[in-house]
N, C-alpha and C positions, 0 to 999 in steps of 0.2 A: 530558395530554402532556407532562410535562414543566414544567419553572421559567418562565412568561412571564420573569421580570425576568433570566432570565438571557439575557445572550446570545450567538449560539453562534460559536465561534471553533476555524478550522479546526484549527490548532498546535497544537490536544486533545483534537483527534479520531483514532485510534491508525490509522481505514478512511483517513485522508485522508496520517496520516505513513508508511503504509506503500505507498498511489500516490505523491508525490509518495517516497521512498527508491528506488523499483521507477525510476521513467523515471531518477529521479540519474542512478541504476546505470547503467541499457542507455544514457546516451549517452552516461557516461562510456569504458566498455569497450568501445560503436563508435569511439570516435571516435579511441583511444589506439591502439583497432588499425587503425585507418584510416590514421592517421598518422603510427601509433611504430614500425608491423613489417607485413611482409606476408601473416600470418599470417590475414587476415578470413575466411578458412570458421570457422577457430577461434574466434576473437572470436562469426564468428551463431551459433556456437553453444555459448558460454558464455552469450551471451543468452540463444535459445534454450529452454535445459536451465534456468537460474535466474529467469528470469518465467515460469513456473506457480508458481512455491511462491507468487511474491507474492501470484496471481492468487488461489492458493485462501487463505491470510492474511484479502484481501480480502474474498472470500466466508463462509468463516467467521465475522469479527466483523457482518458484517452477519444472516449469522443464530443468533447469539448477540445482538442487540442486538434483532434478531424474538421469541424467546424470552421475552426481559426485555420487552417491549411485550406480551406472549400472557398474563405469568405478572404483569403491572402491575404492574415493579419501575422506579422510575424508570432510564432509560437516562443512562451512568457516561461522565464524559470524565476523559479523562489528567492526574492532577491535578500 
């Protein structure tokens, strides 16, 4: 199950970084739309259309990791 001597670093994990980027992007878009302009419906549309892309990326990362586990390959992290 990986190298027991290595500690997990979330900032080297693509799933974590993608989720964090999704969260920050959604919050920035929401608050900029809320306080900087009156087009809140447009901001909601952008959030709802961009967020599924990040969800699909995370799902893809999990599927890749599961396939690598099934093949017996050690999981890789960003370097």
